[in-house]
C-alpha positions in Angstrom: -7.0 8.6 9.8 -9.5 6.8 7.6 -11.8 9.4 6.2 -14.0 8.6 3.2 -11.4 9.6 0.6 -10.8 7.5 -2.5 -8.6 7.5 -5.6 -9.5 9.0 -8.9 -7.7 8.7 -12.2 -8.1 11.4 -14.8 -6.9 11.3 -18.3 -5.5 14.6 -19.6 -4.2 14.7 -23.2 -4.1 10.9 -23.2 -2.0 10.7 -20.0 -3.4 9.4 -16.7 -3.0 11.2 -13.4 -4.1 10.1 -10.0 -5.7 12.1 -7.3 -7.0 11.5 -3.8 -10.5 12.9 -3.6 -13.4 13.0 -1.2 -17.1 13.7 -1.6 -18.6 16.8 -0.3 -22.4 17.1 0.1 -23.9 20.3 -1.3 -27.4 21.4 -1.7 -27.4 20.2 -5.3 -25.9 16.8 -4.4 -22.5 15.3 -4.0 -19.4 17.0 -5.4 -15.9 15.7 -5.4 -13.1 17.7 -3.8 -9.5 17.0 -4.7 -7.5 16.5 -1.5 -4.1 15.7 -3.1 -2.5 15.2 -6.5 -0.6 11.9 -6.3 1.3 11.8 -9.6 1.2 10.3 -13.0 -0.5 6.9 -13.1 1.1 3.9 -14.7 -1.1 0.8 -15.2 0.8 -2.4 -14.7 0.0 -6.1 -15.5 1.2 -9.0 -13.4 4.3 -10.4 -15.1 5.3 -13.0 -12.5 3.6 -15.3 -10.1 6.3 -15.7 -7.4 5.1 -17.2 -4.2 5.9 -15.0 -1.2 7.6 -17.8 0.7 9.8 -18.4 -2.3 10.6 -14.6 -2.5 11.7 -14.5 1.2 13.3 -18.0 0.9 11.5 -19.2 3.9 8.7 -21.8 3.9 7.8 -21.2 7.5 5.8 -18.0 7.4 5.0 -18.1 11.1 8.8 -18.1 11.9 9.5 -15.3 9.3 6.8 -13.1 10.9 8.0 -13.8 14.4 11.7 -13.2 13.5 11.2 -9.9 11.6 10.0 -6.4 12.5 6.7 -5.2 11.1 8.2 -2.6 8.7 10.6 -5.2 7.4 7.7 -7.5 6.5 5.8 -4.7 4.9 8.9 -3.6 2.9 9.3 -7.3 1.8 5.6 -7.4 0.7 6.1 -4.2 -1.3 9.3 -5.5 -2.9 7.6 -8.8 -3.7 4.7 -7.1 -5.4 7.0 -4.9 -7.4 8.9 -8.0 -8.6 5.6 -9.7 -9.5 4.7 -6.7 -11.7 8.2 -6.6 -13.1 8.7 -2.9 -12.1 11.8 -1.6 -13.7 13.9 -0.3 -10.7 16.0 1.8 -13.1 12.9 3.6 -14.2 11.0 3.8 -10.9 12.7 4.5 -7.6 11.0 3.3 -4.4 12.5 4.7 -1.3 10.8 3.1 1.7 12.7 5.0 4.2 11.3 8.3 2.9 8.1 6.7 1.8 8.4 7.8 -1.9 7.7 6.3 -5.2 9.0 8.3 -8.2 9.8 8.1 -11.9 12.4 10.6 -13.1 12.3 12.4 -9.7 8.5 13.1 -10.0 5.9 11.4 -7.9 4.4 8.4 -9.6 1.5 6.0 -9.0 1.6 2.3 -9.9 -1.9 1.0 -10.7 -1.9 -2.7 -9.9 -4.2 -5.3 -8.3 -7.0 -2.7 -8.4 -4.9 -0.5 -6.0 -2.6 2.5 -6.2 0.9 2.2 -4.9 2.2 5.7 -4.3 3.7 7.9 -1.6 0.3 8.2 0.1 -0.4 4.4 0.3 3.2 3.5 1.2 3.1 6.0 4.0 -0.3 4.6 5.2 1.1 1.1 5.3 4.3 1.9 7.1 2.6 4.3 9.6 -0.4 2.1 10.4 -1.3 1.6 14.0 -4.4 -0.4 15.2 -4.9 1.8 18.2 -5.8 4.7 15.8 -8.7 2.7 14.3 -11.3 2.4 17.1 -12.0 -1.4 16.8 -11.7 -1.5 13.0 -8.0 -2.2 13.0 -8.1 -5.5 11.0 -10.4 -4.1 8.4 -8.5 -0.9 8.0 -5.1 -2.7 7.9 -6.4 -4.9 5.1 -7.8 -1.8 3.3 -4.3 -0.2 3.4 -2.9 -3.2 1.5 -5.7 -3.2 -1.0 -5.4 0.5 -1.6 -1.7 0.1 -2.2 -2.2 -2.7 -4.7 -0.6 -5.4 -2.6 -2.2 -8.9 -2.5 -1.0 -10.1 0.9 -1.0 -13.9 1.6 -3.6 -14.6 4.3 -1.1 -16.3 6.7 1.3 -13.3 6.4 -1.5 -10.8 7.0 -2.8 -12.6 10.1 0.7 -12.9 11.6 1.6 -9.3 10.8 -1.6 -7.9 12.2 -1.3 -10.0 15.4 2.3 -8.7 15.8 1.2 -5.1 15.2 -1.6 -5.4 17.7 0.8 -6.8 20.3 3.2 -3.9 19.8 0.5 -1.4 20.2 -0.7 -3.0 23.4 2.9 -2.9 24.8 3.3 -6.7 24.7 6.9 -7.8 24.0 7.6 -11.1 22.2 
């Protein structure tokens, strides 16, 4: 699941577009190969500094993580970050059920927190399973959040990953 692909933004006629690329080694050195076009890129600046516990209206993060399903927590984290960056929900549509982020019915990429929130990264977050990561589950789970431009509070991340790990091991809470 985690090949050495990375994001690249290209400016064409003054407009930025995002691509998923990977390096290929050739006789003359490394060359980049485009794996996927992700959409037009929109750079955002943080507009709000809302604490996550304030957003979910619950000061007891441990209880919140225990009482909610993994995808609900991830969806809340995405919604929280969109609120912090003051994303206009009339302009950008985020459909977490279908794992899409669009602007005017075209795929879009929100560049924020040094990450890229888009269909690809939303899908990686919602489909993440530690069992697919051969002992690198914690690192790769953190990487999926960073790549999506989401700054996860540490206590939420720890509880969320522990819950995910228990689910994959067949343990029921």
